[in-house]
N, C-alpha and C positions, 0 to 999 in steps of 0.2 A: 437202504437204511429205513427203518420204521420210524415215522414221526408221530410224536404224541399228539393226540387230538385235543385241541383247546377246549376249555370249559364252555358250557352253553348258558346263555341267558335268554329270557323270554323277550321277544320284541314283536311289536305289531308292524307288519310291512304290507301295505296295500298293494294289490296287483298293479303292475304297470301297463297302461294302455297307450299304444302308439298314437301320436298326434301328427298330423301332416306338417306342422310347423317345426317339429323336432327332427334334426338330422339323424339318420340311422345309427351312427356311431354313438350319439348321445342317448338315444333310446336303448341301445344295447347296454351301455354303462348303467343307466338308471334301472333297467330290469335286472342286471346282475347284482347290483347293490341290494335290491329288494329281495331277490331270491336267496342270495347268500345269507342275508340277515335273518330271514324267516326260517330257512331250512338247513343252512350250513353248507359250506363249500363242497364237501365230499359227495353229498347225495344229489346235488343239483347238476343236471346235464345241460349240454349246449342246447338240446331240443327244448328243455324247460325255459331257458332264458329267452330263446327266440320266440317261443309261443307267447310268453308274457308280454313281449313288446310288439307282437303282431307282424313279425318278419319271418322270412323263410330261414331254415337252418343254415343254408349256404351263405346267407348274408353276413354272418359273423366272420367267416374266413376272408371276407373282403377287407376286414379291419384288424383282425387278430388271428394269429396262427393256431392258438389253442386256448382252452379254458384257463390254463395256468397264466398265459400271457394276458388274458383279460383281467384276471384277479390282480396281477401285478400292476396293470395299467390303472385300474380304478383306485387301488390303494396309493399308488404313487401320485396320482393326480390330486387326491384329497389331502395327502400329506404335504405336497409341495405348496398347495394353496394355504394351508395352515401356517407353514413356515413363512410364506410371503406376508400374510396378514399380521403375524406376530412382529416381524421386523418393521413393518409399516407403522403399526401401533406404537411401538417403542420409539421409533424415529420421530414421530409426531407428538410425543408427550412432553417435550422440553428437556431441561437439564436435571431436574430433581429426580433422584433415584426412586422416591416414593411414587411420583407420578408415572415413571416408567414401569414400575412393578404393577401398579394399579391398572395401567393401560394394557399391559401384557395379559394379566389375568382376566380382565373383562372380555377382551376379544377371544381369548382361548375358551373361556366358559360359554360365551355367547354362541360360538361356532359349535361347540359340543352339545348345546341345548337345541340348536336349530337343525343340525345335521346328525341326528342320533343314529340313523341307519348307517350312514357313511362311517361314523366313528366306531360303531360296533363292529362292522365288517373289517375295518382297518386294524383294529386292535385284537379281534378274536380270530380272524381267518389268516392272518399273516403267517402263522405257523405252518401253513400248507405250501408256502413258497420255498424254493431251494435257496441255498446260501448266496448264489450270485444275484438272484433277483431281489433278495431282501437287503442287500448291502446298501443300495442307494437310499432305501427307506430308513434304515438305521442311521445313515449319515445325516439325513434331515432331522431325525429325532434328536441326535446329539447336538446338532446346530441349535435347535430350539432350547434344549437344556442349557447350552452354553450362553445363550442370550440371558437366561435367568441368572446364571452364575455371575456373569459380568455385572448385572444390575446389583446383585448382592455385594460383590466385591467393592463396587463404587459406593454403595450405601454404607458399608462398614468403614471404609476409609474416611468418609465425610462425617461419620459419627451419627448418622440418622437411623442406622440399623444396629440392633443389638441381638443377633440371633442366638438361640440356645447353643451351648458349646458341649463338646465331648472331651472330657479330661483336660479342660482348660484351653481347648483350641477349637477353631471354627472348622466345620466340615460343610462348606457351602454347596458342594456338589450333591451330597446326600439330601440336604434340605431342598434343593431344587428338584430332585427326583421325587421326593415325598410330596411336594406341592403339585408337580405335574400329574402324579398318580391321583391325587385328590381331585384335581380339576378334570382329568380325563374321564373318571368314572361317573361324573354327573350324567353322562350320556346313557348310562345303564338304568337309571331310575327316574330321571326328570321327564315330565311330559307336560304339554300345554294344558291349560285349564285348571292347574293346581293353585295353591295359595300364593305362589310367587310367579311373577312374569319372568321372562328371560332376562330382561334388564335388571330386575331386582335380584335375581339369582347371581348375575355377573357382578353386581355391586357388592353383594354379600360375600362372595368368594374373594373379591379384591380386598375387602375389609379384613377377612380372616388371614389372607396372605400377608398383609402388612403387620398384623398382630403377631403372626408367626415369627417375624424377624424383629420384633420389638419396636415397631414404628407405629405412629399414630395414623388412624384412617385418613385417607386423602380424599377430599370431596370429589364426587363424580363430575365429569366435564359436561 
């Protein structure tokens, strides 16, 4: 089956240089992220990745069976860590749904500002994975969406959220997807050295998220 090639975005990815303190598998992952972000998964070869991290081509097969397995590994690793951080942020935010939503959005946006290359590869190159390999990644993404939905449900029940409605009813899953899409795409254009720091960007997005569901801004912690 022919798979549709995802759209391309410009990204600056510095060449990866192997350091003695970095384990070979981590060097391979870092080089793969950089190469896939800069040139795209289809045209990057195993030789390109290994040259970028200063290791021999055979070293890759000590850790990964194929380039497909490497792509799956790096996307899964960054996705799992995002899910873990989102859960941790919400768990530590207290009982107020506004605080939970703000905490969720801040950590999500901060990660997408700081790890732009990883986010771009995870969202752009996932289309090259087969259905079996992509299933666990999609499960994690649904879990993250459901965290948001549960926060929205709690906020509506408590009367602190008044989200926009469709024909007189709430569609909280759609609002969650819209918010996640907005927060994810910050990785496509944000760069250090601009008008706003990562922290300011995260706080701004948290403010916008609260306003999206009809809540007052929650002060940064």
